[in-house]
N, C-alpha and C positions, 0 to 999 in steps of 0.2 A: 800712195796718200788714202787713209784710212777714208771714207766716209760716211757719215750715222747719221738715220733715218730717227726721222719726228714720229713714232706711233705708227709707219706702216704704212701715212699715205692718207688711208682709209677717212681721218677726223676722228677715229673712236681713238680715246685713249684706258689706257687701265682705270679701272677704279678708285685703286688708291691712290692712285696722280690725282687725279681729278679732286679725291677727296683732301689731299694734301694742298693743293691749289687752292680751295676753298677756304682750307684753316687758314691759309695766310691771309686770302681775301678777310677772313673775319677779323684775325687779328689788329688787320691795320683800319677796318674800316673802327673795330672797337676804340683804338686810340684816337680817333680823330674824332670818336661818339663823345669821346670823355672828355678831350678837349674843349669841342661846341658845348657841352655841359657847362662846361666850368668859364667859358665865354657867356655863355644863356647868363647866368645866375649874378657871375659881376655885373654885366652890363647890370641887368635888375636890383643891385646893391647897390650902387652906385647912382640910379636913376635917369640912367639913358635907355633910350629906346633899344628896346631888347627884338626887335620883330626880327629883321635879320639875320640875327642870331639863332632865333626860335626856329625860324623856316628852314637852316643850315643842320641846327639840331634833328628837326622833322626827317630832311631828307633822309642824312643819314642813320638815323633809327629806320624806317623804311628799308633800306639798303642793307644795313644789317641783320635785319628778320627775315630778309630775304635771302640772303645766305648761308644763315643759320638752317633754314629750310633745305633750301639748296642739297645743303652738309648729309642734314639726317638725312634725308631722299639717296642719298650715295650709297646706302644700307653698307658698308664697312668700316 
């Protein structure tokens, strides 16, 4: 039975693999950021309190910006 290693065990991964993982993360964060933005706008237009939705949106925007920054630093 063959055994598969996950990058040699040293914790370091190939730069392209890291970039691909970050791209997947960016896509997921972008989707949920868009959904949170739609929810916040909808709450505002309906006159409901949008404080919670706005805070979630802020957190997602910050996480998305950090992921994009990390992706640019990979240099791949």
